[in-house]
C-alpha positions in Angstrom: -3.4 1.2 -3.2 0.3 0.6 -3.0 3.0 1.2 -5.4 3.4 -2.4 -6.5 -0.5 -2.8 -6.8 -0.7 0.2 -8.8 2.4 -0.5 -11.2 0.9 -4.2 -11.5 -2.3 -2.8 -12.6 -0.9 -0.2 -14.9 1.2 -2.9 -16.8 -1.8 -5.1 -17.1 -4.2 -2.1 -18.7 -1.3 -1.3 -20.9 -0.9 -5.1 -22.2 -4.0 -5.4 -23.1 -4.6 -2.1 -24.8 -1.4 -2.9 -27.1 -3.0 -6.1 -27.7 -6.4 -4.7 -28.8 -4.7 -1.7 -30.7 -2.5 -4.3 -32.3 -5.8 -6.7 -33.4 -8.0 -3.8 -34.8 -5.3 -0.9 -35.6 -1.9 -2.2 -36.6 0.1 -4.9 -35.6 3.0 -2.5 -34.6 0.9 -1.8 -31.2 2.6 -5.4 -30.1 6.3 -3.8 -30.0 4.4 -1.8 -27.3 3.3 -5.0 -25.6 7.1 -6.1 -25.6 8.2 -3.0 -24.2 6.0 -3.2 -21.1 7.0 -6.9 -21.1 10.8 -5.9 -20.9 10.1 -2.8 -18.3 8.5 -5.7 -15.8 11.3 -8.3 -16.4 14.4 -5.5 -15.5 12.7 -4.3 -12.8 12.6 -7.8 -11.6 16.6 -7.7 -11.1 17.2 -3.8 -11.1 14.1 -3.0 -8.3 13.5 0.2 -10.5 10.7 1.3 -12.8 10.1 4.7 -14.1 6.2 4.0 -13.7 6.6 3.5 -10.0 8.4 6.8 -9.5 5.6 8.3 -11.2 2.9 6.3 -9.0 4.6 7.7 -6.0 4.2 11.4 -7.1 1.2 11.1 -7.5 0.5 9.7 -4.1 0.5 5.9 -3.9 1.7 4.5 -0.7 4.7 2.8 -0.1 4.3 -0.9 1.1 4.5 -1.3 4.9 7.2 -3.6 6.0 6.2 -6.8 6.7 6.6 -8.3 10.0 8.9 -11.4 10.7 7.1 -13.9 12.3 8.9 -16.3 14.8 8.1 -19.7 14.6 
């Protein structure tokens, strides 16, 4: 699994978890959903996310560079 795939899986898990906790435990958990969404948005522009550094450290591989297809 690559870092990008791991990041998407982690974000999806945390969004679903925080939605469940917000529904069944306390609505304050919805703020965590907003936090995850904000981090995804800022990483789209800065190309940096703290979770990516963690995933790299635990062994997720970088994506291989894509080859250009000549027409």
